[in-house]
C-alpha positions as a printed NumPy array, in Angstrom:
array([[ 20.615,  12.833,  -6.088],
       [ 21.747,  15.353,  -8.736],
       [ 20.889,  18.954,  -8.174],
       [ 19.427,  19.572, -11.593],
       [ 15.844,  17.649, -12.194],
       [ 14.376,  18.163, -15.5  ],
       [ 10.562,  16.927, -15.053],
       [  8.843,  14.962, -18.259],
       [  6.801,  17.26 , -20.31 ],
       [  3.284,  16.401, -20.087],
       [  1.747,  14.053, -22.82 ],
       [ -1.52 ,  14.888, -24.283],
       [ -2.595,  11.158, -23.034],
       [ -4.694,   9.068, -25.189],
       [ -7.877,   8.032, -23.711],
       [ -9.324,   4.604, -23.06 ],
       [-12.913,   3.288, -21.544],
       [-12.733,   3.589, -18.073],
       [-13.605,  -0.151, -17.672],
       [-10.285,  -0.723, -19.93 ],
       [ -8.249,   1.368, -17.388],
       [-10.142,  -0.217, -14.351],
       [ -9.361,  -3.919, -15.309],
       [ -5.385,  -2.224, -16.305],
       [ -5.254,  -1.352, -12.547],
       [ -6.456,  -4.19 , -11.238],
       [ -4.286,  -6.257, -12.612],
       [ -1.132,  -4.082, -11.547],
       [ -2.914,  -4.336,  -8.014],
       [ -2.965,  -8.155,  -8.387],
       [  0.466,  -8.116,  -9.047],
       [  1.9  ,  -5.804,  -6.414],
       [ -0.082,  -8.046,  -3.932],
       [  1.722, -11.255,  -5.122],
       [ -1.796, -12.305,  -6.653],
       [ -2.818, -14.263,  -9.535],
       [ -3.746, -11.691, -12.505],
       [ -7.405, -12.221, -12.009],
       [ -7.771, -12.027,  -8.267],
       [ -9.768,  -8.991,  -8.311],
       [-11.774,  -9.725, -11.152],
       [-12.978, -13.283,  -9.242],
       [-13.493, -10.997,  -6.047],
       [-15.38 ,  -8.531,  -7.965],
       [-17.734, -11.263,  -9.189],
       [-18.268, -12.571,  -5.356],
       [-18.984,  -9.3  ,  -4.229],
       [-21.783,  -8.767,  -6.478],
       [-22.92 , -12.157,  -5.531],
       [-23.015, -11.19 ,  -1.89 ],
       [-24.81 ,  -8.095,  -2.301],
       [-27.513,  -9.679,  -4.289],
       [-27.895, -12.106,  -1.328],
       [-28.05 ,  -9.573,   1.073],
       [-30.631,  -8.089,  -0.904],
       [-28.931,  -4.874,  -1.904],
       [-30.024,  -2.944,  -4.934],
       [-27.93 ,  -2.837,  -8.441],
       [-26.233,   0.418,  -7.86 ],
       [-24.547,  -1.   ,  -4.398],
       [-23.792,  -4.409,  -6.369],
       [-22.074,  -2.346,  -9.328],
       [-20.197,  -0.064,  -6.63 ],
       [-19.09 ,  -2.948,  -4.524],
       [-17.54 ,  -4.657,  -7.975],
       [-15.794,  -1.46 ,  -8.649],
       [-14.361,  -1.106,  -4.889],
       [-13.331,  -4.784,  -5.208],
       [-11.561,  -4.241,  -8.674],
       [ -9.353,  -1.279,  -7.429],
       [ -9.161,  -2.479,  -3.731],
       [ -5.391,  -2.75 ,  -4.66 ],
       [ -4.863,   0.577,  -6.596],
       [ -3.045,   2.165,  -3.302],
       [ -0.502,  -0.714,  -2.907],
       [  2.178,   0.708,  -5.204],
       [  2.388,   3.718,  -3.167],
       [  2.999,   1.987,  -0.075],
       [  4.994,  -0.87 ,  -1.512],
       [  8.391,   0.745,  -0.139],
       [  6.957,   0.714,   3.52 ],
       [  6.287,  -3.05 ,   3.3  ],
       [  9.452,  -3.891,   1.988],
       [ 11.087,  -2.134,   4.698],
       [  8.698,  -4.192,   6.954],
       [  8.656,  -7.442,   5.586],
       [ 11.634,  -7.803,   3.368],
       [  9.506,  -8.009,   0.289],
       [  6.435,  -6.076,  -0.602],
       [  5.033,  -8.633,  -3.096],
       [  5.669, -12.003,  -1.376],
       [  5.186, -10.441,   2.184],
       [  1.732,  -9.105,   1.299],
       [  0.818, -12.42 ,  -0.268],
       [  1.557, -14.236,   2.907],
       [ -0.424, -11.531,   4.803],
       [ -3.467, -12.075,   2.36 ],
       [ -3.789, -15.65 ,   3.291],
       [ -2.88 , -15.091,   6.933],
       [  0.533, -17.177,   6.311],
       [  2.776, -14.493,   8.05 ],
       [  5.215, -16.281,  10.554],
       [  5.059, -15.87 ,  14.174],
       [  7.119, -12.642,  15.327],
       [  6.353, -10.822,  11.989],
       [  6.116,  -7.253,  12.569],
       [  3.132,  -6.038,  11.558],
       [  0.916,  -4.224,  14.132],
       [ -1.635,  -1.495,  14.098],
       [  1.412,   1.143,  14.786],
       [  3.401,   0.588,  11.661],
       [  0.545,  -0.537,   9.204],
       [ -1.694,   2.163,  10.048],
       [  0.308,   5.013,   7.937],
       [  0.709,   2.723,   5.31 ],
       [ -3.236,   2.324,   5.175],
       [ -3.632,   5.707,   5.295],
       [ -1.318,   6.182,   2.343],
       [ -3.138,   3.539,   0.42 ],
       [ -6.418,   4.516,   1.204],
       [ -5.808,   8.287,   0.054],
       [ -4.151,   6.995,  -2.913],
       [ -6.79 ,   4.535,  -4.071],
       [ -9.633,   7.073,  -3.527],
       [ -7.647,   9.923,  -5.702],
       [ -7.61 ,   6.983,  -8.452],
       [-11.348,   7.026,  -8.4  ],
       [-11.873,  10.726,  -8.462],
       [ -9.295,  10.906, -11.591],
       [-11.246,   8.16 , -13.207],
       [-14.585,   9.851, -12.627],
       [-16.291,   7.056, -10.661],
       [-19.213,   7.436,  -8.394],
       [-18.858,   9.236,  -5.131],
       [-19.827,   5.861,  -3.197],
       [-16.755,   4.123,  -4.817],
       [-14.62 ,   7.102,  -4.053],
       [-15.637,   6.958,  -0.448],
       [-15.265,   2.909,  -0.263],
       [-11.622,   3.077,  -1.417],
       [-11.087,   6.007,   1.108],
       [-12.07 ,   3.29 ,   3.803],
       [-11.533,   0.211,   2.331],
       [ -8.811,  -0.864,   5.125],
       [-11.142,   0.015,   7.812],
       [-12.647,  -2.848,  10.057],
       [-16.006,  -3.482,  11.784],
       [-14.677,  -3.352,  15.359],
       [-12.478,  -0.269,  14.836],
       [ -9.04 ,  -2.131,  14.645],
       [ -9.027,  -0.813,  10.782],
       [ -7.219,   2.092,   9.3  ],
       [ -6.79 ,   4.931,   8.634],
       [ -9.569,   6.577,  10.902],
       [-10.757,   3.643,  12.944],
       [-13.865,   3.677,  12.053],
       [-16.714,   1.184,  13.402],
       [-19.999,  -0.873,  12.58 ],
       [-22.496,   1.313,  10.538],
       [-19.69 ,   4.284,  10.166],
       [-18.063,   1.889,   7.542],
       [-19.549,   2.041,   4.034],
       [-21.534,  -1.14 ,   3.247],
       [-19.185,  -1.647,  -0.153],
       [-16.327,  -2.023,   2.452],
       [-17.562,  -4.903,   4.039],
       [-18.772,  -6.45 ,   0.61 ],
       [-15.287,  -5.925,  -0.792],
       [-13.44 ,  -7.42 ,   2.581],
       [-15.442, -10.413,   2.735],
       [-15.338, -11.28 ,  -1.193],
       [-11.476, -10.77 ,  -0.962],
       [-11.087, -13.098,   1.929],
       [-13.449, -15.755,   0.376],
       [-11.425, -15.604,  -2.812],
       [ -8.104, -15.918,  -1.506],
       [ -8.58 , -18.133,   1.51 ],
       [-10.329, -20.709,  -0.529],
       [ -7.595, -20.763,  -3.058],
       [ -4.785, -21.164,  -0.568],
       [ -6.8  , -23.199,   2.195],
       [ -8.945, -26.168,   2.07 ],
       [-12.589, -24.607,   1.499],
       [-13.626, -25.634,   5.13 ],
       [-10.609, -24.009,   6.685],
       [-11.334, -20.818,   4.542],
       [-14.608, -20.876,   6.033],
       [-13.719, -21.068,   9.732],
       [-11.323, -18.119,   9.156],
       [-13.783, -16.053,   7.79 ],
       [-16.531, -16.844,  10.756],
       [-13.528, -16.065,  13.016],
       [-12.92 , -12.514,  10.985],
       [-16.973, -11.831,  11.827],
       [-17.252,  -9.24 ,  14.352],
       [-13.585,  -7.926,  13.526],
       [-13.467,  -7.257,   9.836],
       [-16.949,  -7.361,   8.758],
       [-20.343,  -8.08 ,  10.739],
       [-20.98 , -11.712,  12.293],
       [-24.34 , -11.873,   9.953],
       [-22.29 , -11.216,   6.867],
       [-19.583, -13.669,   7.39 ],
       [-22.294, -16.632,   8.504],
       [-24.09 , -15.926,   5.409],
       [-21.205, -16.095,   3.288],
       [-20.221, -19.113,   4.756],
       [-23.667, -20.686,   4.502],
       [-23.336, -20.223,   0.441],
       [-19.605, -20.565,   0.145],
       [-20.015, -23.889,  -1.868],
       [-22.493, -22.329,  -4.391],
       [-20.986, -18.964,  -4.634],
       [-17.24 , -20.803,  -5.237],
       [-18.996, -23.068,  -8.041],
       [-20.746, -20.065,  -9.555],
       [-17.179, -18.335,  -9.713],
       [-15.496, -21.387, -11.373],
       [-17.995, -20.798, -14.099],
       [-16.604, -17.187, -14.92 ],
       [-18.762, -14.271, -16.151],
       [-18.254, -10.976, -17.84 ],
       [-17.642,  -8.258, -15.282],
       [-17.02 ,  -5.624, -17.711],
       [-20.471,  -5.168, -19.038],
       [-21.719,  -3.26 , -15.978],
       [-18.547,  -1.329, -15.643],
       [-18.169,   2.583, -16.828],
       [-17.46 ,   3.08 , -20.312],
       [-16.577,   6.911, -20.354],
       [-13.15 ,   8.305, -21.567],
       [-10.285,   8.608, -19.107],
       [ -6.686,   9.27 , -19.725],
       [ -4.506,   6.154, -20.125],
       [ -1.706,   7.891, -18.273],
       [ -3.359,   7.54 , -15.043],
       [ -1.983,   3.674, -15.457],
       [  1.409,   4.749, -15.529],
       [  1.427,   7.294, -13.082],
       [ -0.051,   4.86 , -10.584],
       [  2.213,   2.03 , -11.409],
       [  5.376,   4.459, -11.194],
       [  4.472,   5.252,  -7.64 ],
       [  5.94 ,   2.163,  -6.251],
       [  9.164,   3.378,  -6.915],
       [  9.673,   7.126,  -6.817],
       [ 12.547,   7.462,  -8.72 ],
       [ 10.423,   6.405, -11.709],
       [  8.029,   9.223, -11.485],
       [  7.242,  10.715, -14.91 ],
       [  9.575,   7.819, -16.805],
       [  6.641,   6.534, -18.78 ],
       [  5.634,   9.872, -20.049],
       [  8.801,  10.919, -20.908],
       [  9.554,   7.448, -23.023],
       [  6.225,   7.807, -24.39 ],
       [  7.063,  11.848, -25.792],
       [ 10.344,  10.487, -27.151],
       [  8.738,   7.724, -28.761],
       [  5.913,   9.766, -30.362],
       [  8.281,  12.27 , -31.676],
       [ 10.801,   9.917, -33.201],
       [  8.135,   8.082, -34.829],
       [  7.086,  11.334, -36.647],
       [ 10.782,  12.129, -37.621],
       [ 10.762,   8.122, -38.979],
       [  7.639,   9.023, -41.031],
       [  5.487,   6.434, -39.158],
       [  1.917,   7.287, -39.885],
       [ -0.064,   8.803, -37.058],
       [ -1.869,   5.417, -36.207],
       [  1.585,   3.888, -35.281],
       [  2.7  ,   7.034, -33.623],
       [ -0.527,   6.355, -31.358],
       [  0.3  ,   2.745, -30.589],
       [  3.79 ,   3.504, -29.743],
       [  2.58 ,   6.309, -27.059],
       [ -0.144,   3.715, -25.807],
       [  2.417,   0.993, -25.233],
       [  5.013,   3.489, -23.547],
       [  2.608,   4.16 , -21.036],
       [  1.419,   0.734, -20.432],
       [  5.036,  -1.124, -20.446],
       [  5.252,  -0.604, -16.495],
       [  2.189,  -3.059, -15.717],
       [  4.376,  -6.124, -15.079],
       [  6.914,  -4.222, -13.136],
       [  4.409,  -4.315, -10.175],
       [  5.104,  -8.122, -10.137],
       [  8.671,  -7.289,  -8.935],
       [  9.694,  -6.78 ,  -5.443],
       [ 11.182,  -3.42 ,  -4.562],
       [ 14.105,  -5.112,  -2.604],
       [ 15.11 ,  -6.364,  -5.983],
       [ 14.575,  -3.111,  -7.846],
       [ 16.736,  -1.073,  -5.201],
       [ 19.336,  -3.363,  -4.135],
       [ 22.707,  -1.736,  -5.213],
       [ 25.149,  -3.336,  -7.34 ],
       [ 24.213,  -5.873, -10.378],
       [ 21.373,  -7.883,  -9.795],
       [ 21.713, -11.698,  -9.185],
       [ 20.863, -14.508, -11.431],
       [ 17.984, -15.12 ,  -9.212],
       [ 16.969, -11.534,  -9.355],
       [ 16.971, -11.143, -13.206],
       [ 14.546, -14.108, -13.53 ],
       [ 12.321, -11.873, -11.637],
       [ 13.086,  -9.058, -13.543],
       [ 12.565, -10.994, -16.844],
       [  8.904, -11.861, -15.956],
       [  8.188,  -8.062, -15.943],
       [  7.725,  -7.662, -19.593],
       [  6.293, -11.551, -19.969],
       [  3.082,  -9.827, -17.288],
       [  2.811,  -6.521, -19.601],
       [  2.257,  -9.118, -22.708],
       [ -0.207, -11.255, -20.332],
       [ -2.087,  -8.045, -19.734],
       [ -2.941,  -7.741, -23.424],
       [ -4.366, -11.619, -23.149],
       [ -6.575, -10.569, -20.23 ],
       [ -7.51 ,  -7.076, -21.553],
       [ -8.13 ,  -7.72 , -25.119],
       [ -8.606,  -4.03 , -25.781],
       [ -5.004,  -3.318, -25.046],
       [ -3.759,  -6.352, -26.778],
       [ -1.901,  -4.799, -29.611],
       [ -0.471,  -1.898, -27.085],
       [  0.632,  -4.864, -24.321],
       [  2.416,  -6.732, -26.884],
       [  4.668,  -3.998, -28.536],
       [  5.29 ,  -2.688, -24.885],
       [  6.431,  -5.84 , -23.521],
       [  9.149,  -5.575, -26.463],
       [ 10.543,  -2.675, -24.85 ],
       [ 13.559,  -4.637, -23.344],
       [ 14.454,  -6.824, -26.053],
       [ 17.835,  -6.193, -28.421],
       [ 18.724,  -6.634, -31.559],
       [ 21.429,  -8.945, -30.825],
       [ 19.328, -11.346, -29.017],
       [ 20.618, -10.218, -25.68 ],
       [ 17.182,  -8.597, -24.365],
       [ 14.147, -10.347, -22.36 ],
       [ 11.839, -11.643, -22.013],
       [ 11.61 , -13.772, -25.431],
       [ 15.326, -12.967, -26.466],
       [ 14.021, -11.765, -29.959],
       [ 16.595, -10.392, -32.241],
       [ 16.756,  -7.796, -35.509],
       [ 14.642, -10.169, -37.93 ],
       [ 11.41 , -10.418, -35.21 ],
       [ 11.78 ,  -6.436, -33.954],
       [ 10.039,  -4.097, -36.225],
       [ 11.021,  -0.092, -36.398],
       [  7.909,   0.63 , -33.429],
       [  9.834,  -1.722, -31.248],
       [ 12.989,  -0.482, -32.189],
       [ 11.892,   3.092, -31.578],
       [ 10.508,   2.331, -28.188],
       [ 13.495,   0.575, -26.916],
       [ 15.781,   3.342, -28.009],
       [ 13.383,   6.199, -26.073],
       [ 13.213,   3.896, -23.01 ],
       [ 17.006,   3.428, -22.833],
       [ 17.622,   7.184, -23.289],
       [ 15.099,   8.215, -20.575],
       [ 16.588,   5.762, -18.145],
       [ 19.941,   7.039, -18.76 ],
       [ 19.132,  10.786, -18.303],
       [ 17.017,   9.935, -14.904],
       [ 18.441,   9.198, -11.532],
       [ 18.461,   5.758, -10.248],
       [ 19.332,   4.152,  -6.394],
       [ 22.775,   2.76 ,  -7.989],
       [ 23.63 ,   5.576, -10.071],
       [ 23.211,   9.522, -10.828],
       [ 21.72 ,  10.779, -14.11 ],
       [ 23.681,  11.344, -16.951],
       [ 23.829,  14.328, -18.83 ],
       [ 21.901,  14.287, -21.936],
       [ 24.843,  14.72 , -24.305],
       [ 26.668,  11.684, -22.587],
       [ 23.492,   9.796, -22.309],
       [ 22.887,  10.196, -26.389],
       [ 26.693,   9.367, -26.747],
       [ 26.274,   6.079, -24.524],
       [ 23.288,   5.076, -26.749],
       [ 24.868,   5.591, -30.204],
       [ 27.946,   3.496, -28.739],
       [ 25.09 ,   0.513, -27.585],
       [ 23.831,   0.767, -31.264],
       [ 27.199,   0.086, -32.813],
       [ 27.657,  -2.641, -30.549],
       [ 24.507,  -3.865, -31.853],
       [ 22.059,  -3.757, -29.11 ],
       [ 19.73 ,  -0.991, -31.075],
       [ 19.048,   0.177, -34.355],
       [ 21.397,   3.226, -35.245],
       [ 18.466,   4.694, -37.356],
       [ 15.792,   4.449, -34.589],
       [ 18.999,   5.794, -32.102],
       [ 19.466,   9.023, -34.263],
       [ 15.759,   9.704, -34.404],
       [ 15.165,   9.516, -30.554],
       [ 18.36 ,  11.566, -29.933],
       [ 16.757,  13.823, -32.66 ],
       [ 13.443,  13.961, -30.431],
       [ 15.321,  14.542, -27.349],
       [ 16.928,  17.621, -29.163],
       [ 13.274,  19.177, -29.687],
       [ 12.641,  17.829, -33.514],
       [  9.793,  16.465, -34.207],
       [  7.159,  18.54 , -32.491],
       [  6.928,  21.572, -30.004],
       [  7.376,  20.573, -25.97 ],
       [  4.36 ,  21.612, -24.33 ],
       [  4.785,  23.867, -21.014],
       [  4.158,  23.015, -17.815],
       [  0.968,  24.73 , -16.224],
       [  2.031,  26.65 , -13.164],
       [ -0.965,  28.507, -11.77 ],
       [ -1.998,  26.167,  -9.112],
       [  1.331,  26.023,  -7.801],
       [  3.96 ,  28.592,  -7.256],
       [  7.556,  27.942,  -9.119],
       [  9.345,  27.266,  -5.835],
       [  6.549,  25.014,  -4.735],
       [  6.545,  22.885,  -8.399],
       [ 10.243,  22.243,  -7.804],
       [  9.688,  20.883,  -4.217],
       [  6.512,  18.67 ,  -5.524],
       [  9.101,  17.608,  -8.189],
       [ 11.684,  16.424,  -5.528],
       [  9.644,  14.906,  -3.   ],
       [  7.614,  13.094,  -6.092],
       [ 11.368,  11.521,  -6.553],
       [ 11.538,  10.187,  -2.9  ],
       [ 13.875,  13.201,  -1.863],
       [ 13.57 ,  13.709,   2.092],
       [ 12.963,  17.377,   3.182],
       [ 16.459,  17.52 ,   4.085],
       [ 17.86 ,  16.325,   0.597],
       [ 15.305,  18.878,  -1.131],
       [ 16.361,  21.58 ,   1.135],
       [ 20.158,  20.737,   0.325],
       [ 19.653,  20.768,  -3.467],
       [ 17.297,  23.743,  -3.731],
       [ 19.672,  25.855,  -0.871],
       [ 17.018,  26.611,   1.624],
       [ 16.427,  25.294,   4.807],
       [ 14.51 ,  22.029,   5.603],
       [ 11.75 ,  24.172,   7.579],
       [ 11.014,  26.163,   4.515],
       [ 10.893,  22.829,   2.203],
       [  8.367,  21.547,   4.91 ],
       [  6.356,  24.968,   4.759],
       [  5.774,  24.41 ,   0.99 ],
       [  4.748,  20.68 ,   1.458],
       [  2.343,  21.806,   3.745],
       [  0.934,  24.301,   1.05 ],
       [  1.15 ,  21.661,  -1.764],
       [ -0.898,  19.359,   0.454],
       [ -3.315,  22.243,   0.99 ],
       [ -3.835,  23.223,  -2.368],
       [ -3.942,  19.664,  -3.891],
       [ -6.078,  18.72 ,  -0.896],
       [ -4.289,  15.49 ,  -0.128],
       [ -2.122,  14.766,   2.966],
       [  0.257,  12.168,   1.737],
       [  3.399,  12.855,  -0.679],
       [  2.319,   9.906,  -3.094],
       [ -1.311,  11.18 ,  -3.464],
       [  0.141,  14.628,  -4.064],
       [  2.467,  12.986,  -6.433],
       [ -0.54 ,  11.56 ,  -8.424],
       [ -2.582,  14.56 ,  -8.684],
       [  0.655,  16.883,  -9.763],
       [  1.397,  14.135, -12.528],
       [ -2.553,  14.417, -13.654],
       [ -2.508,  18.174, -13.531],
       [  0.805,  18.542, -15.427],
       [  2.41 ,  20.139, -12.496],
       [  5.316,  17.762, -12.819]])
């Protein structure tokens, strides 16, 4: 990795109602786990009905719905680990959830416990960042625990596990297993998991009412009405998705910054600039559907890989259909990889279909990507990246005027760049956090910073203590939300 790392300047993130952010994160989680894009919503509906069958109060039912919606919110953070274990983090976890992993698969408690620890800590931090009720955060921090103590991260048992965890686990199993197996077989699997993942009595109750529960599930229903509506930063969505690939840390924010400043230079009205900013922060949702193995494979992607990659902006567009509050921004975001000559994806649009906002967004994304390191290449210097972008514009890929505005934005025109706060971390600690957030090991960070690995380790321990976390993924998420990186 290159010695010089230039962090993205923090963007004054636009806000959305918490319910919108929750739905966006639920969709990204579903895609990361190889699930249909409404799996978490369906599981949340089942969790509410199971809570009602148990006689739980309304707050417990609401909390169970939120935990179900955000159950997979930590799965981007451990995607690399599952890709290493299973060869495909998306397909492998899909098979795991439907109990379809082949015999001899490598998953066991020893290798899955660290991944569960990362997942639960990040999911809990998400709840805190979204300002959700305490029981929701606690539930997410224990969402991998099992009734018999075979879960993680703390191997809790019985009453030590929050009730919303049992409701979430049971609802998720019922939704997934009944969709991927005959209902009778799914019910038998749930009974076998009784006394293991959740209490026997809960499993028996769910099986006894399974026909009615599943029939009601197919009738749909609005889950958003009971979700919190206070404003939260939209950047949380981008930051969580980018944990899937550490080398993407801060990428969406940098694209947003360039696009907004370029829009001002282009004379677009403020409303269009805000739409561009929101689109930049949302564009990575569809990326969650593609396995880390594909994203990190050296060399040019194969034809099969490209077919999967082309689906990433499709799923971003689909987010707008599933979450109406994000429709306009998701539609614009899904055009980020289109090119004026029609060679882009996923719609193969050309100059006649791409208005100036889409042209600015594409140019901003390309410049930000060229200036950042990737597993298959080093980062280009900003002058070289600008020259490459201008050459691509001359070749007909990008709009030349849009490129000029983006290049000017990168040079500092179009608005002042905000400064990064440093009071919580020292300058050295902030540099270490930037480096580990991009996936560097202690040895790699030490080599680049010309200090010893033990000194880096000491700084990492101090960062964890100050940010009140214990994993690099959670430290990255907190550092981004606090504007430290």
